[in-house]
C-alpha positions as CSV (number, residue, x, y, z in Angstrom):
1,M,-63.7,30.2,3.0
2,E,-60.4,32.1,2.9
3,K,-60.6,35.9,2.7
4,G,-59.2,37.5,-0.4
5,H,-59.5,40.8,-2.3
6,L,-61.7,41.5,-5.2
7,L,-59.8,42.6,-8.3
8,Y,-62.9,44.0,-9.8
9,N,-66.4,44.3,-8.5
10,D,-69.1,45.2,-11.0
11,S,-71.7,45.2,-8.2
12,Q,-70.2,48.4,-6.8
13,T,-72.0,51.4,-8.3
14,A,-71.0,55.1,-8.5
15,R,-72.3,57.2,-5.7
16,V,-74.6,59.9,-6.7
17,I,-74.4,63.3,-5.2
18,N,-77.9,64.3,-4.3
19,P,-78.8,67.8,-5.9
20,T,-80.6,68.7,-2.5
21,T,-77.3,68.2,-0.7
22,L,-75.7,70.8,-3.0
23,E,-78.6,73.1,-2.5
24,K,-78.3,72.9,1.2
25,L,-74.6,73.4,1.0
26,S,-75.1,76.8,-0.8
27,S,-77.7,77.9,1.6
28,S,-76.8,80.6,4.1
29,T,-79.3,79.4,6.6
30,I,-77.6,76.2,7.7
31,S,-75.0,75.9,10.4
32,E,-71.3,75.6,9.7
33,T,-71.4,72.1,11.3
34,L,-74.0,71.0,8.9
35,K,-72.1,72.5,5.9
36,Q,-69.0,70.6,7.0
37,Q,-70.9,67.4,7.3
38,L,-72.5,67.9,3.8
39,Q,-69.1,68.7,2.3
40,E,-67.6,65.5,3.8
41,Q,-70.3,63.5,2.3
42,I,-69.6,65.1,-1.2
43,N,-65.9,64.5,-0.9
44,S,-66.4,61.0,0.3
45,A,-68.6,60.3,-2.8
46,K,-66.2,61.9,-5.2
47,Q,-63.2,59.8,-3.7
48,W,-65.3,56.6,-3.9
49,N,-66.2,57.3,-7.5
50,A,-62.6,58.2,-8.4
51,N,-61.3,54.9,-6.8
52,L,-64.0,52.9,-8.6
53,K,-63.1,54.3,-11.9
54,K,-59.4,53.7,-11.3
55,G,-60.0,50.1,-10.4
56,R,-62.2,49.5,-13.4
57,D,-59.9,51.4,-15.9
58,S,-56.8,49.4,-14.8
59,K,-55.3,46.3,-16.4
60,L,-55.9,43.1,-14.6
61,I,-52.2,42.5,-13.9
62,D,-51.7,46.1,-12.5
63,R,-54.7,45.6,-10.2
64,Y,-53.3,42.2,-9.1
65,I,-49.9,43.7,-8.3
66,E,-51.5,46.7,-6.5
67,I,-53.3,44.3,-4.2
68,Y,-51.0,41.3,-3.8
69,G,-47.6,42.8,-4.4
70,P,-45.0,42.0,-7.2
71,L,-45.0,38.7,-9.0
72,T,-42.7,36.1,-7.7
73,S,-40.5,36.3,-10.7
74,K,-39.9,38.9,-13.5
75,S,-40.0,36.1,-16.0
76,R,-43.5,34.9,-14.9
77,N,-46.2,36.0,-17.4
78,Y,-49.4,34.7,-15.6
79,V,-51.4,34.9,-12.5
80,I,-53.8,32.2,-11.2
81,L,-57.2,33.3,-10.2
82,Q,-59.6,31.2,-8.2
83,G,-62.1,31.5,-5.3
84,S,-65.5,31.3,-3.8
85,F,-67.6,34.4,-3.4
86,R,-70.7,35.4,-1.6
87,D,-73.3,37.6,-3.2
88,P,-75.5,40.0,-1.2
89,N,-78.1,37.2,-0.8
90,D,-75.4,35.0,0.8
91,N,-75.3,32.7,-2.2
92,V,-71.9,31.2,-2.7
93,A,-70.3,31.2,-6.3
94,D,-67.3,28.9,-6.9
95,I,-64.9,30.4,-9.5
96,P,-62.8,27.6,-11.2
97,L,-59.1,28.0,-11.5
98,I,-58.2,30.5,-14.3
99,K,-54.7,30.9,-15.5
100,Y,-54.5,34.4,-17.0
101,V,-51.5,34.9,-19.3
102,F,-50.4,38.4,-20.2
103,K,-47.6,40.1,-22.1
104,H,-45.1,42.4,-20.3
């Protein structure tokens, strides 16, 4: 199976920032090292959620170009999508060829 990139992935979920983490971060009794680690976890979750939202909110053609680069011709108004994908249980789903036509 050839490796490709997912244009969208609905199985990805937003990362929740645990309220306990926020409480610990505001505590004056924890070390600076732990505060830094907790802040990195929070920043990582925020970045993950921002990237997830950006991907889900983008148009398919914009997402395609972002991942694979510009279309081969400016006059081309379609992309072809096809592939086989594994779910978390290692089941394979074969996606038939889809010709997605769009307007510039």
